[in-house]
C-alpha positions in Angstrom: -6.9 20.4 22.9 -7.7 23.5 21.3 -9.1 23.7 17.4 -5.8 25.6 16.2 -3.8 22.7 18.2 -5.8 19.9 16.7 -5.4 21.4 13.4 -1.9 21.8 13.7 -1.9 18.1 14.3 -3.7 17.2 11.7 -1.4 18.9 9.5 1.5 17.1 10.7 0.2 14.0 10.0 -1.2 14.9 6.7 2.2 16.2 5.6 4.1 13.5 6.8 1.5 10.8 5.2 2.6 12.7 2.1 6.2 13.1 2.5 6.7 9.5 3.0 4.7 8.7 -0.3 6.4 11.2 -2.2 9.7 10.2 -1.0 8.8 6.4 -1.6 7.6 7.5 -5.3 10.9 9.6 -6.1 12.9 6.7 -5.0 10.9 3.8 -7.1 11.3 6.5 -10.1 15.3 6.8 -9.7 15.4 3.1 -9.3 13.3 2.3 -12.3 10.9 -0.1 -10.7 8.5 0.1 -13.3 5.6 0.6 -10.6 4.4 3.1 -8.6 3.8 3.2 -5.0 0.4 2.3 -5.2 1.2 -0.4 -7.5 3.2 -1.8 -5.3 0.5 -1.8 -2.5 -1.4 -4.5 -4.5 1.3 -6.5 -5.4 2.6 -6.7 -2.0 -1.2 -7.5 -0.7 -1.4 -10.3 -3.2 1.8 -11.5 -2.9 0.3 -12.2 1.0 -2.9 -13.5 0.0 -3.6 -16.6 -2.3 -6.5 -15.3 -4.3 -8.4 -12.1 -3.5 -11.6 -10.4 -4.9 -11.3 -6.6 -6.3 -13.6 -5.9 -3.2 -11.1 -7.8 -0.4 -8.3 -5.9 -2.1 -9.9 -2.6 -2.2 -10.2 -2.9 1.7 -6.5 -4.3 2.3 -4.9 -1.4 0.0 -7.7 1.5 1.2 -8.6 2.6 -2.7 -12.0 3.0 -3.9 -13.1 0.3 -6.8 -12.5 2.6 -10.1 -9.2 3.6 -8.4 -8.0 -0.2 -7.9 -9.7 -1.1 -11.4 -7.0 1.4 -13.2 -4.3 -0.4 -11.0 -5.3 -3.5 -11.7 -5.4 -3.1 -15.4 -2.1 -1.3 -15.3 -0.6 -4.3 -13.3 -2.3 -6.8 -16.1 -1.3 -5.4 -18.8 2.7 -5.3 -17.6 2.0 -9.2 -16.8 2.3 -9.2 -13.0 -1.5 -9.6 -12.2 -4.0 -11.7 -13.6 -8.0 -11.8 -13.1 -9.3 -15.4 -12.7 -13.1 -16.2 -13.0 -14.3 -17.1 -9.6 -15.5 -20.4 -9.0 -18.9 -19.6 -7.4 -19.6 -16.5 -9.1 -19.3 -15.9 -12.9 -20.0 -12.2 -12.8 -16.7 -11.5 -10.6 -12.7 -12.4 -10.7 -10.2 -13.2 -8.2 -7.0 -11.7 -8.6 -3.9 -13.3 -8.2 0.1 -12.3 -9.0 1.7 -14.0 -12.0 4.9 -15.9 -12.0 6.2 -12.6 -13.6 4.4 -10.6 -10.6 5.9 -13.0 -8.1 9.5 -12.5 -9.3 8.9 -8.7 -9.0 7.7 -8.6 -5.5 11.2 -10.9 -4.6 13.5 -8.4 -6.8 11.8 -5.5 -5.4 11.3 -6.3 -1.3 14.8 -5.7 -0.1 15.0 -2.2 -1.9 11.7 -1.2 -0.6 12.5 -2.0 2.9 15.6 0.3 2.5 13.2 2.7 1.4 10.9 2.4 4.2 14.0 2.0 6.8 14.9 6.0 5.7 11.7 7.2 7.2 12.8 5.4 10.5 16.1 6.6 10.9 16.9 8.1 14.4 13.8 6.5 15.8 14.1 3.9 19.0 12.0 0.7 20.2 10.3 3.1 22.4 9.3 5.6 19.8 7.9 2.9 17.6 5.9 1.7 20.6 4.4 5.1 21.1 3.9 6.1 17.6 1.8 2.5 17.0 -0.4 3.2 19.7 -1.1 6.6 18.8 -1.9 5.7 15.1 -3.9 2.6 16.3 -5.8 4.8 18.6 -6.7 7.4 15.6 -7.6 4.5 13.7 -10.2 3.1 16.3 -11.8 6.3 17.1 -12.6 6.9 13.1 -13.9 2.8 12.9 -18.0 2.6 12.6 
């Protein structure tokens, strides 16, 4: 592959990722969800795991610690997330959803599923499998 082709494909991947996030955030705003796409990723991951440290959560949502700290602070102020002292390490905390956070996830899941499905319209099972294969290959190429 030439440098020009590589650059073109990288641009398409970046452009598409940005468009998906912009589209989702626009729908979040129009739906008055009271959270951002990044906040949703945190809520969703906390709903799928019992208790997580901030380091574990940062790895799951691909955010650096300062960014994740700001997101968690906002979600705590909104009453969706709670910091609980870590039982083995007094210097750190574990994160979990409050009852209000659990309710928020349940409320938004169907609407967010519809938003995601829009991006996948007009693609068939074979398209999905090839797309998954390609993305996994790119991801694996970049693992250290």
